[in-house]
Every structure is written in structure tokens, then in C-alpha cells.
N, C-alpha and C positions, 0 to 999 in steps of 0.2 A: 442750514448746512454748516457742518463743523469745519475745523481747520484741516489743512493738508499736512500729512505726516511725511515729510520729505526725508528719504534716507540720508541725503547729503547735508541738508540744512536744518533739519528739525521741523518745528511747527511754524506754520504761516498760512496766509490765505490771501488770494487775489483772484478776482474774476476776469476771465478772458473769453473770447468767442472760441468755438470749436477749432477753427482754422489756426488761430494763434496757439492754442494748446497743442495741436498736432505738430506745429512747426517747432515749438520749444522741445517737445519730447523727441523729435526726429533730428534736431540740430539743423533745421533748414530755415531759409528766410521766409518772411511773410511781410513784405513791404507795405508801407502806407497805413499802419495801424493808428487808431485814434483813441484817446481816452474820452469816454462819454459818461456823464453822471446824470441821474434822474431822481426826482423827488416825488413822493406820494402826496397828494393834496389832502389826505385825511389828517385833520388836526391832531388826532391821537398819535400819529406817526410823524409829527413835525420834527424836522431835522434829520430824518432817516433818509439816506440816499442809497440808491442801487447804482453802482458804478463799475466800470471795467474797461478793458482794452478790446477794440473791435477792428477787424480787417475791413478793407473797402468792399469786399464781396458781401459780407454780412450787413454792412451799413446799407448797401444798395438793395440786396435781395430781401432783407427784412424791413426795408423802408424806415430805418432808425431815425428818430427825430433829432433835432439839434441838441447839443449839450445843454444841460440845465432845464430841460423840459419838465414841467410839473404834470403829473398824471391824475386824472379823476379817479374817484373811488371805483373799485371793481375792475380796474384795468389789469388784465392777465400779464401784461408786459413786466409789471413790477414783481412778479413771482420769481424767486431764485430757483424754482423748479423748472423754469423754462429751459429748453434744449439749447438756447442761445448762450447760456452762462456755464462756463466750465471753471472749476476752481483749480488753481495751480500754486505752486510755491513761489512767493514773491521774490525770493533770492535767485531761484532758477530763472525767473523772468528777467530779473535785472542782469544776470550774467549773459543771457541770450541777447538782450538789447545791447550790452556793452561789446558784444562781438559784431555789432552792426547788422543784425538779422532783421531789423524792422524797417 
């Protein structure tokens, strides 16, 4: 997945869940978000993380594991094509958080 081309801030990239993305774009709150990062167990992908900000609903509904979990080969969760990951502008996300929306 490529970078986000934000009309306000230019290029950037950050993964969030769909609910956080919707809240940022609507200027609405999405309380209780958490930053979670996961690593692939494949030695060829050592050091590569898939990380983002997730709301409590996605954490519960998708049964997201604890931060820092290492996934075995072939786990679809590590695919950035998952509907759980939405790219957003990191500066828009930062502005949204600075407004106390999280």
C-alpha cells in the first residue's frame, strides 16, 4: 500500500481501523483507541511490523491479540489488504488526537 496524499499535509502514512478513520474524517470522537504492533515470524521478514491504532470495538470484535504478538507464517492477519487496516494521513491523525477525540 502506498502513501496517503493528503491535500492539507502532503504525503504520509499511518494505519488505523475503519472506525478511527471514519472518526478522523468526520471530526468525531472515537474514545479508547490503542496502538498495537505485530511482527511476522518469517525470518525473511525479521524486523517488519504491522502496526496501527485500533478502537475498542475492533479489538473486541476482531479478537485482536496483545501488542507485540508474533504471527506464524501464512497468517492472513498480517496482510495490509485486510479490511481492518485503513491508511490515513499521520498529521491529520495527530491533529484529531490533539483535539481530544481519542
